[in-house]
N, C-alpha and C positions, 0 to 999 in steps of 0.2 A: 496669157500663157504662163503657167508656173514652171519654175526651174529649180533644180537642186542647188545647194551651195557650191557644188563642183562644176557647174555648167561651163564656166569660162575655161576651166582646165580641160574639160572633155572636148571642147571645140577646137580640135586639132586636125591637121590634114589626114584624110582617110576616114574620120569619124562620120557616121551617118546617124541623123536624129529622126525621131518619130514623134508625132503629136497626137497619137491615138490612145493615150493613157489618161483619160479623165482630165484633159486640159494641161497635162504635163508634157514638156518637151524633153525627151529622154534619149539616151544613146541606144540605137539598135545594134550597132557594131562599131568597133574601132578599126579592125582589120578584116580579115576573112572570118565569117561566123563559124565555119567548120574548124578553122585553126583555133579559134577561141574555145570552142567546145572541147577539142582534144587537149588544150592546156589544162582545163579543169579535170579531165579524166586522168591525165598523166602527171601533172605537176600541181600548180595552184593558180586559180583565177581570182581576180579581184573585181568586185562590182559595186557600183553605187546604187543603194536601195533606198535612198532618202525620200523617194516619192511615196513610199508606203505610209498608210495612215497610222498615227500613233496617238492614242488617247490615254490620259493619265487620270487615275482615280485616287483622291485623297479623302481624308475624313475617317472617323472612328468606325463607321458602318460599311466601309467600302467592300470588305470581304463578304459579309452577310448579304449585302445588297446584290452583288454580282452572282453570288451562289444561288439565289432564288430565281435568277433570270436566265442565265446562260446554261448550256447543256452539260458542262463538265464541273467537276468539283473545284471549288475555290477555297472554301474554309479549311480544307485539309492540306493546303499547300503551305510549306514553310518559306521563310525568306530565302531567296536564291533559287526557288523552284518555280516551275511553270507547267503549262500544258496547252493542248489544242482544244478548241471549243467552237460551238456555233451558237447563234441566236436564231430562234425559230418563230414562225407564226403559231397561233393557237391551233392550226391544222397540221403542225409538225413539219412544215417546209422551211427551207433555209433562207433566212434574210441575209446573213453574212457569216463567214467563218473568221476565226481570229486565233492569235497566239496570246496566251495570258502569262504575264511575268510578275512575280511577287517580289517586291523590294521592301526595305525596312520602313520607308515612309510613304509608299504608294503601291498601287497595282497598275501596271501598264498593259495596255492591249494594243497589239499590232494587227492591222487588217489590210485587205486589198485596197489599192488606190480608189477603185470605183465604188467601194462600199463604205468609205470613211464617213461621209456625211450621213448616209442612211443609218449606220450603226450608232453614230452620236445621237441622232434624233430619236432612235428607237430606245436607247438606254436612258436618255434624258426624260422621256415621257413617263417612265416608271418611278422617277424620283418624286417622293411626296414629303414625308417627314424624316427621311434618312439623312444622317450626317455624312453626306457625300458631295464632293465637288468633282465635276468632269471638266477636263481641260484638253483641248486639241493642241498637242505639242509638236505636230508634224513640221511646222515651219521653223521651230526653234531648235530642232535637233537634226541629226543626220545618222545614216547607217551605211557602213561599208561591209560587204560580205566577202569572206575569204574562204574559198572552197576548193578542195582537192586533196590528194593523198598526202601531200607534205604540209598541209595547212597548220596542224598543231606544232610540228617541228619548226616551221617558220616563225610562228608567233612566239615560241619560247626563245628562239635565237635572236629575233629582232627586238622584242619588248620584255623578255624575261617572264612571259605569261605561262603559267602552268595550267593548261586547259585540257589536256588530253583526257583527264578523268571525268570531265563534265558529261552528264547525260543530256539528251535532247530537251530543250526548253529551259535548262538550268543555266544559271548565270553566276558570274563573279565580277566584282568591281575592282578597278585598279586606279592608281594615280601614276601617270607617266609624264615626266617633264612638267609636273604641275597641272596636268590636264586629267580630267575625270573620264575614264573609259569603262564602259560595261560590256563584257564579252558574254554572248549567249550562244550555246550550241544549237545549231539549226540545220535541218535537212532541206536544202533547196534543190539539190542536184543529184542526189543519190551518192554523193561523196561525203567524206568528213567535212563539216562546215561550221564556221563561226561567223556571227554577225557582231560587229563592233559598233556601239552606240556612243555618241558624244554630242557636244554642242555644235551648232552650225559654225561657230567661230573656229573650232578646232578641226573641222573636216579637211581643209586643205593640207594642214600639217600632217594629219593622219594618213591621207591618201599618198602624199609624197614620200613619207617615210616607209610605208608598206612597199611601194613599188621600187624605191631606191635600195633599201636594205634587204628586201626580199628577192632581189634579182638573182642571187645565187641559188635560190630555191625554185627558179623558173616563174616567179610571180609576174603575171601580165594581166591587163584589164580585159574584161569581156562585157558584152552588152546583152540586151534583152532577147535578141534572136537566139543566141547560144543558151541563155537561161531557159528559154522555152523548150528548145530541143533536149536539154539536159533533164528538165522536169518531166517531159513526156516519157523519155527512156526510164526515168525513175518512177513513173506511174503516179505522179503527184497531181491531184485534181486542183484546178484553179477556179475561183469564183468568176463567173461570166462565161465560162466554157463548160466545164464538167459540172459545176455547181451553180444553180440558179434558184430563184424563188418558186420554181416548180419541182424542186428536188427534195426528196426525203433523205435524211442522213443514211438510212439503211440501204437505199439504192446505190449510194456511192461507197458503201461499206466503211463509213467513218466511225468505226468502233472506238478509235482513239479519242474521238471528240465527245463521247457520251459517257456519263456516269449513270449506271442503273441502280446505284445504291443510295444516292444522296436525297432522294425524295422529289418533291414537286418542283418543276420549273415550267416555263412557258413551252407548250408543245409536248411535254413529257408523256402524257397519256397516250398520244398517237405513236410516239417512238417506242414505248414499252409494248403497246398492243402489237405493233408490227414485228417486234422481236419474239415475243412469247406466245402469241396467238395466231400468227400468220407469217407472211413473208412478202417482200416486195414483188411486184410484177416484172421488174427488170433490174439488172445490175450493171455497174460499170465494169467494163472489161477492156483488155488490150486486143489489138488486131494486127496481124501481119498481112499486108495488102499487096496484091500482085500487080503493082503498077509503079512506074518511075515517077508518076505525078501524084502527090498526095491529094486525097479528097478534101472537101471543104467542110467546115462546121455546119452541121444540119443535113449533110447528105444522108439519104436513107439507107438503112440496112434491110435487105430483102431475103426471104426464103421463097424462091419462085416468084409469085406475084404478091406474096403476103409481106406487108411491112412489119418488121420485127425490132426496129430500133433505129439509131442514128449515130453518126460520127460527131464527136465534140472537138477533137484536136488530131492533127496528123502532120507528119514530117517525113522527110527522107533522113533516116537516122545516120548521123556521122559515125557512130560506134559500130553499128551492125550493117551499114551500107544497104539498107533495105527500108522500104516505106512501112512505117508503123503508125498506129494511131490509138486513140481511146474513144470510147463511146458507150452508149447504153444499148443493151440487147435483152430481149425477153428471156425469162428463166429457162425455157426449154433449150436455149442455144448458148448457155453460159459455160458449158463444160469445155475444158481445154481440148483444142483440136476441132471443135465444131466448125463447119464450113458455112459461110454466108456470102452474100453478094453486096457490094456497095454501088448504089446508083448515083453516078456523078452527072454533071451537065452534058458530058459527051458520051458516056458509055456505062456499062455494068462491069464491075471489077470483082474478081474473086478475092476472098479474104478468109483468114483462119483466126479463130478466137484463141487468145492467149491470156493466161493469168498475169496480173500486174504484181510487181514491177517487171519491166523488161530487163532492167539493169539494177544491180545493188552491189555496193562495195562490200569488201570482206569485213571491214571494221565495224 
């Protein structure tokens, strides 16, 4: 069982752990998950994200190599910039999604825990004569997420970091007390958010100083249960639920992950054909669900006796105090306000189609 560098610190009274994330033992919650959710919405929450896969690409051909394989532009990114991308099958379906960060001496890719090994193998198999080295740096580095309305103000007050100007996926590097920290703007929750990357050895120091010095800004830790409810409210798809190897990017409306200008990459022809010559048969949508009990991943969406889609994720929303979810539904039912039914193990439940996201901060 894998553990993050902060596992022993997290193992405190009240903390509950889960082993359901690709052999990682991670914190589900520290206190009440709803309270943790509201901390992020109202103040600032702090989360250990060190389990996410991090691959580092070095060598003179790293940008051109990645540019011809993944779905978004790489060669056009300057140092300190980044974007969101996917790697596709030759049939245009998603193998993995990722965040791409360009640094002076490397390009780093962050991906979901469950897709780290798959992504490494997929990228490695295309290396032939390229001057590129791929290294999995997940176990040598760590990530702490800081998310909430006062996140930027707290980082400036605690560390002197001027990060409010950063755009999503853009980064800035700092030396703090002789330790190297990279701060990247990231949307994980629908709130203003920053992920801090450092070495495994510096993680305990970073976690302690954030929670101690950030206390006046309401900084408190949160776990994966709150992260999940926050991301569903924010309409953020996750690989393994909304995104799978049966999903086309167009179905999940991942326009931000696709470059239509850069030319060929694996699966590009299918993606372009779907955009310019046709359309998906189904789209990812939100649902307001008339039940106090959330449906399960895979529960069918129905119009009468006709199956029209399925649920991917659902929760009782702490913000809206209502059951909401995401899922795929056929094109004829994608309009805002369309009425459908959800077939659960116990019953049929009425639901209303909503555009995503359910929640978005003003900043």
